[in-house]
C-alpha positions in Angstrom: 11.4 35.7 33.3 7.5 36.3 32.7 5.4 33.3 32.9 3.9 34.1 29.5 7.7 33.6 28.1 8.2 30.7 30.3 5.1 29.2 28.5 6.4 30.2 25.2 10.0 28.5 25.7 8.3 25.5 27.0 6.0 25.1 23.7 8.9 25.5 21.6 11.0 23.0 23.3 8.1 20.5 23.4 7.5 21.0 19.3 11.4 20.4 19.0 10.8 17.2 20.9 7.5 15.9 19.0 9.5 13.9 16.2 11.2 11.9 18.9 8.1 11.3 21.2 6.2 7.9 20.7 2.8 9.1 19.8 3.9 12.0 17.5 5.5 9.1 15.0 1.2 8.6 13.8 0.1 11.3 12.0 -3.8 11.0 11.9 -6.3 13.9 11.7 -9.5 14.3 13.5 -11.2 13.8 10.3 -9.3 10.4 9.1 -9.6 9.4 12.9 -13.3 9.3 12.6 -13.6 7.7 9.3 -11.2 5.1 10.7 -13.4 4.3 13.5 -16.2 4.1 11.4 -14.3 1.3 9.5 -13.3 -0.5 12.6 -16.9 -0.2 13.8 -18.1 -2.6 11.0 -15.4 -5.0 11.8 -17.3 -7.0 14.6 -20.6 -7.2 12.0 -18.5 -9.3 9.7 -19.0 -13.0 9.5 -16.1 -14.5 11.4 -16.1 -17.5 9.2 -15.3 -15.3 6.0 -11.8 -15.8 4.4 -9.2 -13.0 4.5 -10.4 -12.7 0.8 -13.8 -12.2 1.4 -13.3 -9.8 4.0 -11.0 -7.6 1.5 -13.8 -7.5 -1.0 -16.5 -6.7 1.4 -14.1 -3.9 3.4 -12.8 -2.8 0.0 -16.2 -1.8 -1.3 -17.2 0.1 2.0 -14.5 2.5 0.7 -16.2 3.2 -2.7 -16.4 6.7 -3.5 -13.5 7.7 -1.2 -11.6 10.2 -3.0 -8.0 9.6 -4.6 -5.2 11.9 -3.4 -1.9 11.0 -4.2 1.4 11.5 -1.9 -0.4 11.6 1.2 2.5 9.9 3.1 4.9 12.5 1.8 4.8 15.0 4.6 7.7 17.2 5.4 10.4 16.4 8.6 10.9 12.7 10.0 9.3 9.7 8.4 5.9 9.2 10.4 3.2 6.7 10.2 0.8 8.5 8.4 -3.1 7.1 8.5 -5.3 9.1 6.2 -8.4 7.5 5.2 -10.1 10.6 4.0 -8.2 10.5 0.5 -6.1 7.3 -0.7 -4.0 6.8 -3.1 -3.7 3.2 -4.8 -0.9 1.9 -2.3 -2.8 3.3 1.1 -6.1 2.0 0.2 -4.8 -1.7 -0.5 -2.5 -1.1 2.6 -5.7 0.2 4.9 -8.1 -2.5 3.7 -5.5 -5.4 4.2 -4.9 -4.3 7.5 -8.6 -4.2 8.6 -8.9 -7.4 7.0 -6.4 -9.4 9.0 -7.6 -7.6 12.2 -11.2 -8.7 11.4 -9.9 -12.1 11.0 -8.1 -11.9 14.6 -11.3 -10.4 16.1 -9.7 -6.9 16.4 -11.2 -3.4 16.0 -9.3 -0.7 18.1 -7.3 1.8 16.8 -3.9 0.7 18.1 -4.2 -2.3 16.4 -4.7 -0.8 13.2 -1.6 1.7 14.0 0.9 -1.4 14.8 -0.7 -3.5 12.1 -0.3 -0.9 9.6 3.4 -0.1 10.5 3.8 -3.8 10.1 2.7 -4.0 6.8 4.4 -0.7 5.4 8.0 -1.0 6.5 10.7 -3.1 6.1 11.3 -4.5 9.3 7.8 -3.9 10.7 8.9 -0.7 12.2 9.3 2.8 11.3 12.9 3.5 11.0 12.8 6.4 8.8 12.0 7.4 5.2 14.4 4.2 3.6 12.6 1.8 5.8 9.4 2.2 4.0 8.7 -0.2 1.5 8.5 2.3 -1.4 8.8 -0.4 -4.4 5.6 -2.8 -4.5 8.0 -5.8 -5.8 9.8 -5.1 -2.8 6.4 -4.6 -0.7 5.4 -8.0 -2.0 8.3 -9.9 -1.2 9.0 -8.6 2.2 5.7 -9.3 3.4 5.8 -12.6 2.1 9.1 -13.0 4.3 6.9 -11.6 7.1 4.3 -14.6 6.4 1.4 -12.2 5.8 1.0 -13.2 2.1 2.3 -15.5 -0.7 3.3 -14.3 -4.2 1.1 -16.8 -6.2 2.0 -15.3 -9.7 4.5 -18.4 -10.7 2.4 -21.1 -9.5 -0.5 -19.7 -11.6 1.2 -19.6 -14.6 3.6 -16.5 -14.7 6.9 -16.1 -16.2 10.0 -14.4 -15.6 9.8 -10.9 -15.0 13.1 -8.9 -15.1 12.7 -6.1 -12.3 15.4 -3.4 -12.0 13.9 -0.4 -10.5 15.9 3.0 -10.4 13.2 5.1 -10.6 13.5 7.3 -7.4 17.2 7.3 -7.0 17.3 8.9 -10.7 14.7 11.4 -10.1 15.5 12.4 -6.3 13.8 15.6 -7.4 10.4 13.9 -7.0 11.0 13.2 -3.4 11.7 15.8 -1.3 13.3 13.2 1.4 16.2 12.5 -1.2 17.4 15.9 -0.9 19.3 14.1 1.8 22.1 12.1 0.3 22.2 9.8 2.7 18.7 8.4 2.1 19.7 8.1 -1.6 22.9 5.9 -1.1 20.2 3.8 1.1 17.9 3.6 -1.6 20.4 2.6 -3.9 21.4 -0.3 -1.7 17.6 -1.3 -1.6 17.5 -1.2 -5.2 20.2 -3.3 -5.8 18.8 -5.8 -3.4 15.7 -5.8 -5.0 17.3 -6.8 -8.2 19.1 -9.8 -6.9 15.6 -11.5 -6.4 13.7 -13.6 -8.8 10.3 -12.1 -10.1 7.1 -13.4 -11.9 4.4 -12.0 -13.9 1.6 -12.7 -16.0 1.8 -10.5 -19.5 -1.3 -9.0 -20.2 -2.2 -11.0 -23.1 -2.4 -14.0 -21.2 -4.6 -12.7 -18.4 -8.0 -14.0 -20.0 -6.5 -17.5 -20.3 -5.3 -17.5 -16.6 -7.7 -15.4 -14.8 -9.9 -18.4 -13.4 -7.1 -19.1 -11.2 -7.3 -15.3 -9.7 -9.7 -15.4 -6.5 -11.7 -12.2 -5.6 -9.9 -10.5 -3.0 -6.3 -11.4 -4.4 -3.8 -8.4 -4.6 -3.0 -7.2 -7.8 0.1 -5.4 -8.8 0.2 -3.9 -12.5 3.5 -4.3 -14.0 5.2 -2.1 -16.6 7.3 -1.8 -19.7 9.2 1.4 -18.3 12.7 -0.1 -17.4 13.3 1.7 -14.5 10.0 1.1 -12.8 8.4 -2.0 -11.3 4.7 -1.2 -10.9 2.5 1.5 -11.9 -0.8 0.4 -9.9 -2.2 -1.9 -7.5 -5.7 -2.7 -6.3 -7.8 -5.9 -5.7 -9.3 -8.9 -7.8 -13.0 -8.4 -7.9 -15.3 -11.4 -9.6 -18.4 -9.8 -11.6 -20.1 -11.8 -14.0 -17.5 -14.3 -14.2 -14.9 -12.1 -15.3 -12.2 -10.3 -13.0 -12.1 -6.8 -12.3 -10.1 -4.2 -10.6 -11.2 -2.8 -7.5 -9.1 0.2 -6.7 -8.2 3.8 -6.0 -8.3 5.1 -9.4 -6.1 8.2 -10.4 -8.2 8.9 -13.7 -11.5 8.7 -12.1 -10.3 10.3 -8.9 -12.1 7.9 -6.4 -12.0 4.3 -5.2 -14.0 2.3 -7.7 -14.3 -1.1 -9.4 -13.2 -0.8 -13.0 -15.8 -1.2 -15.7 -13.6 -3.3 -17.6 -12.5 -6.9 -16.8 -8.8 -6.9 -15.9 -7.7 -7.9 -19.4 -9.4 -5.0 -20.9 -8.4 -2.6 -18.3 -4.5 -3.3 -18.9 -5.2 -3.8 -22.9 -5.9 0.0 -23.4 -2.4 1.2 -21.5 1.0 0.9 -23.5 3.0 1.0 -20.3 1.2 -1.6 -18.6 2.7 -5.0 -19.2 1.1 -7.2 -16.8 0.4 -8.2 -13.6 1.7 -10.1 -10.4 -0.7 -11.8 -7.8 -0.7 -12.3 -4.3 -3.0 -13.5 -1.5 -3.3 -13.3 2.3 -2.3 -16.1 4.5 
């Protein structure tokens, strides 16, 4: 066999093994790596005495103007830890900022820690064990990360009322999710949906936000609930106080960038019929 043929055969073999090699489990383009390194370099400059909520606000604002890009986690092949700070959706923006805030509080700012902490946050047992190990429903994301000791769902304690939560959207619409062409993934996700239905949930109806917003702090995690029966949340972001009112800092699909909503949170929800209220969580 010629040397060129041997090299080609070796390359094909290596490519076939990539999904099973540890480092290949993370996908991060050079451009996104450069953007992350810039964010990591910011961490040592932050006040070490700041609370995690204060860190969330400061770090979150450093992303202002970052383009909104949906479905960056939905890549072909085996599930991988996608790190993409060049373009974010509402969930990947929130996860990135929470991870950076937790690192800042721990005095760490290296890529490997970010990688590990993001995986801990994004996956059910803190480890990527395939597509269905990712926390796809945000009500599940909150509950599981509360179990991990990362945050506290404070919705009930600040005046929330019972929220009927029975999400089935993903398994009822597998056509929207390439990985659900695999029937095994659908069945696993159906079991996850069933487990979500067993928990108790609370929310603050949108017509009560004005009365309760004084108990929401800048840096709290805000998850917007919906009147659509087979979904749990339709949007997520962070609370930010401006001029005595709570606004939403988020990756906006409407304006295609990370921004702070012009309208106060109550008014922001009032204009959308499918948005029914909010859940509120706070980092420990």
